C-alpha positions, -999 to 999 in steps of 0.1 A, spaced: -143 -279 -526 -153 -251 -502 -163 -216 -512 -135 -193 -521 -130 -167 -493 -136 -131 -503 -101 -119 -490 -68 -135 -483 -50 -131 -450 -26 -101 -452 -45 -85 -480 -51 -47 -476 -86 -34 -484 -101 0 -485 -134 5 -466 -156 31 -451 -166 26 -414 -204 30 -409 -210 14 -375 -192 3 -344 -190 -27 -321 -177 -30 -285 -140 -29 -279 -130 -3 -305 -140 -22 -336 -154 -2 -365 -178 -20 -389 -179 -17 -427 -203 -36 -449 -195 -46 -485 -224 -54 -508 -222 -88 -525 -247 -109 -546 -257 -129 -515 -259 -100 -491 -236 -79 -470 -201 -90 -462 -191 -75 -428 -156 -61 -421 -144 -54 -385 -115 -30 -382 -99 -24 -348 -95 12 -335 -117 28 -361 -148 50 -358 -179 56 -380 -172 81 -409 -136 71 -413 -123 58 -446 -94 34 -440 -69 9 -453 -73 -23 -434 -52 -54 -434 -70 -88 -432 -61 -109 -402 -88 -135 -405 -114 -141 -432 -145 -162 -430 -174 -167 -454 -195 -138 -442 -170 -115 -423 -134 -105 -420 -113 -93 -390 -88 -66 -399 -62 -43 -383 -60 -7 -391 -31 2 -414 -39 39 -420 -67 64 -422 -73 77 -457 -99 102 -448 -111 113 -413 -147 112 -401 -167 144 -404 -170 143 -366 -133 146 -360 -117 177 -347 -81 190 -344 -62 186 -311 -29 202 -300 -14 168 -289 8 142 -306 -14 113 -319 -6 80 -301 -18 44 -307 -33 42 -272 -58 71 -278 -75 62 -311 -105 85 -304 -87 116 -292 -99 135 -323 -136 129 -315 -156 151 -291 -162 135 -258 -200 135 -262 -196 113 -293 -173 90 -274 -198 87 -246 -226 78 -270 -205 51 -286 -196 36 -252 -232 36 -240 -246 20 -271 -220 -8 -273 -221 -16 -236 -259 -18 -235 -260 -40 -266 -236 -64 -249 -257 -66 -218 -288 -73 -239 -272 -98 -263 -247 -117 -241 -260 -109 -206 -296 -116 -216 -308 -84 -198 -340 -76 -217 -347 -44 -197 -311 -31 -198 -321 3 -212 -347 7 -184 -323 0 -155 -294 19 -171 -285 49 -149 -263 69 -173 -226 75 -179 -205 94 -154 -178 116 -172 -142 119 -162 -136 153 -144 -105 157 -166 -107 147 -202 -70 154 -209 -39 146 -188 -59 122 -166 -35 92 -164 -13 87 -134 10 61 -149 27 56 -183 49 29 -196 72 38 -225 91 12 -245 126 14 -261 133 -3 -294 160 -5 -320 132 -6 -346 114 27 -350 82 33 -369 86 65 -388 55 86 -385 61 106 -417 71 78 -441 52 49 -424 83 28 -428 103 8 -402 138 21 -397 168 10 -376 171 37 -349 171 43 -312 134 47 -303 115 55 -271 77 59 -271 47 37 -277 45 4 -296 32 11 -331 -3 -3 -334 -4 -40 -344 33 -45 -337 53 -57 -306 87 -48 -321 85 -12 -334 80 20 -314 68 54 -324 90 81 -308 71 103 -284 83 139 -291 57 159 -273 27 159 -251 1 131 -260 -26 148 -239 -31 117 -218 -4 118 -191 17 148 -180 26 177 -203 60 185 -186 72 149 -187 60 140 -222 75 173 -236 108 161 -221 107 124 -231 128 131 -262 156 143 -238 155 110 -219 158 92 -253 188 113 -263 205 108 -229 201 71 -231 213 70 -267 244 90 -259 256 63 -234 264 42 -265 243 13 -252 216 0 -276 179 -1 -271 162 -35 -269 158 -53 -302 126 -73 -297 131 -98 -326 167 -104 -317 159 -103 -280 190 -84 -271 199 -48 -262 202 -27 -230 174 -1 -225 139 -17 -223 113 4 -205 108 37 -189 79 38 -165 66 68 -146 38 70 -119 25 104 -108 5 114 -77 -25 135 -86 -25 147 -49 10 162 -47 24 160 -83 53 138 -72 66 111 -95 82 77 -93 105 65 -121 115 30 -131 142 25 -157 142 -11 -169 173 -25 -186 191 -58 -191 222 -66 -171 255 -53 -182 263 -18 -193 292 -14 -169 312 17 -176 286 31 -200 255 33 -178 262 49 -144 232 50 -121 244 82 -103 247 100 -137 212 89 -147 199 101 -113 216 135 -118 201 138 -153 166 130 -141 168 154 -112 180 181 -136 149 176 -157 122 173 -131 138 184 -98 116 183 -67 89 164 -85 110 133 -83 101 112 -53 121 81 -62 140 64 -90 143 26 -94 166 7 -117 152 -27 -126 173 -55 -143 152 -76 -166 169 -102 -188 137 -121 -196 130 -124 -233 93 -116 -228 80 -81 -235 70 -71 -200 84 -47 -174 83 -72 -144 110 -98 -146 104 -133 -134 140 -135 -123 154 -100 -119 162 -73 -94 149 -39 -87 170 -14 -68 160 20 -54 187 43 -66 172 76 -53 145 87 -28 116 65 -19 97 36 -36 62 48 -29 41 79 -35 9 90 -18 -24 93 -36 -56 107 -19 -91 95 -27 -122 108 -8 -98 121 19 -81 88 24 -43 85 18 -29 55 -2 8 47 -4 14 31 -38 44 16 -54 52 14 -91 41 -22 -95 8 -20 -75 -25 -18 -92 -41 16 -86 -68 33 -107 -53 49 -137 -75 80 -135 -77 90 -98 -101 119 -102 -125 97 -121 -119 69 -97 -134 91 -69 -166 92 -89 -164 55 -97 -161 47 -60 -189 70 -51 -212 49 -73 -199 17 -57 -205 29 -22 -239 43 -31 -250 9 -45 -235 -10 -16 -252 10 11 -285 17 -8 -303 -9 14 -277 -11 41 -247 -34 45 -261 -53 75 -253 -52 112 -221 -54 131 -219 -92 127 -223 -90 89 -191 -93 68 -185 -73 37 -162 -90 12 -141 -70 -13 -127 -93 -39 -98 -84 -62 -93 -55 -38 -60 -42 -51 -46 -15 -28 -77 -17 -6 -93 15 -18 -129 2 -19 -125 -17 14 -114 14 33 -142 35 18 -168 8 27 -154 8 63 -165 44 67 -201 32 63 -201 -2 80 -194 -11 116 -188 -48 108 -158 -65 94 -145 -56 59 -123 -83 42 -101 -75 12 -86 -102 -10 -61 -99 -38 -34 -122 -53 -8 -94 -57 12 -93 -25 27 -58 -30 -8 -44 -34 -20 -61 -2 11 -47 15 2 -12 3 -34 -18 14 -23 -26 50 0 4 52 -27 28 40 -54 12 62 -32 17 93 -25 53 82 -62 60 76 -73 44 109 -94 17 92 -97 -5 122 -123 -29 108 -104 -39 76 -84 -71 71 -65 -79 40 -54 -113 26 -28 -119 -2 -45 -149 -18 -60 -163 -49 -97 -152 -48 -110 -187 -57 -88 -205 -32 -95 -180 -4 -132 -185 -6 -126 -223 -4 -103 -220 26 -125 -197 47 -160 -214 46 -168 -197 79 -179 -166 60 -208 -185 43 -241 -171 56 -223 -140 71 -218 -120 40 -246 -95 32 -227 -75 7 -200 -85 -17 -180 -61 -39 -157 -74 -67 -135 -56 -92 -118 -83 -112 -91 -78 -139 -100 -72 -175 -102 -110 -182 -131 -111 -158 -138 -138 -132 -130 -174 -140 -162 -196 -141 -148 -217 -112 -143 -186 -90 -177 -172 -99 -193 -205 -88 -176 -201 -54 -188 -165 -52 -224 -176 -58 -221 -203 -32 -215 -176 -6 -251 -165 -12 -245 -128 -4 -277 -107 -4 -262 -83 -29 -232 -80 -52 -217 -48 -65 -197 -59 -96 -172 -33 -109 -157 -41 -144 -133 -25 -168 -146 -49 -195 -184 -50 -200 -179 -79 -224 -167 -103 -196 -192 -87 -172 -221 -94 -196 -209 -131 -197 -210 -132 -159 -244 -115 -158 -260 -145 -176 -244 -169 -150 -256 -148 -121 -291 -146 -135 -292 -184 -138 -283 -186 -102 -309 -162 -87 -292 -129 -89 -312 -101 -105 -295 -71 -121 -312 -41 -104 -292 -12 -120 -260 -3 -137 -240 28 -145 -210 34 -168 -180 56 -157 -157 71 -184 -124 63 -167 -105 62 -200 -114 91 -224 -102 88 -260 -101 49 -258 -127 23 -264 -126 13 -227 -153 21 -201 -159 11 -165 -192 -5 -155 -208 -7 -120 -236 -31 -116 -258 -40 -86 -272 -75 -83 -297 -87 -56 -303 -123 -47 -339 -134 -52 -351 -148 -19 -359 -186 -20 -342 -191 -54 -323 -224 -56 -291 -219 -77 -284 -244 -105 -248 -248 -94 -238 -275 -68 -241 -257 -35 -221 -282 -14 
């Protein structure tokens, strides 16, 4: 018989958080006869006393989800904003948040990346110009199941707000400004909820996979304060939901700020805005808004990836450009490759400092379409964009091997697949600037790059996401001349 586990799955335990790990996990330690038993609790911070529900229990540790905070940390302060699940550290001063992000990221690079001198080559953290109201996009969910913030119970109701932490079926109503997005809009969200409820049509019921209202998505331009709105519903609703009346209501709320309104039909059972088989119709105005970064204009749609915090993104891109041009990007015949390029922001900024060809690659066709539009508008003559899978693109265009002096990559949160990373290494670029919104996957890739002759020269952190556990990392790698990679170089 095996040893009896300390806790059962689903059991609720009370612990005091004393330390932290990367990704928003607080750490508590419980003394036992054979040493410390470690408890990891998501979305907690040192000093907090919490109730935590066990998700998984092993002999020496348990993974838990936060149920509720019994007592706050002595470091916490009051804010005037509604507490939301997506900003678990909003009550902590930004300096404490920065210290946590720095320590946990450096520990990852040392432990997983094998970077023994990480602390010596670390160049510091760059703060967000705006700590509050910095996001340019928010996605609100409808649900017939509401988590009541006062009682902590789940109730049958018409809800619009954010998913309650640890659930995919219950939402917390947003009744006022969360401090993360836009004060005017979030102070008015309850009016949108009431209008939708008054149609008599139900909100989406996630467990039953039926209902009408599903998501309410807003994108804001930092440059001109215009907004795009996407109301996502299922099909049906004839006679009760009238698009022209919804448009009139929205214009009555936010007037000239509204650049465009879309109505998306999504009958998929999955909990996501984009439908595999659905339709999206522009019912008012235009389907793109303009954002400005470093003087360049970018036309972006609701579905395109664009940096969530534009003001901080300017600082992030300044670091990327600085690392890329530190030793020059080569001559006119040298190609600069921008992988996972999104709407082509980095490509166009690099084009201002390089006379040669800049190639941007991304799998999202709408993002590439936006990139081409903005490149033409900004007069970026030496940029070319391809809508393609990064790994396949590198295989299909072997002519670039030996021509690439500088490679910039900004992959999604899951990081680069090992297969794609091998193809990147085969290109044998002189330097790589690796931008990551997930230092854990970046640390994993650091180890692979080191094994194949790429030395980490320096890295910086950029606080793109205040009040969350997330942080952006920018790292510069240089190829060691004459080093023979361990991967197959055919």
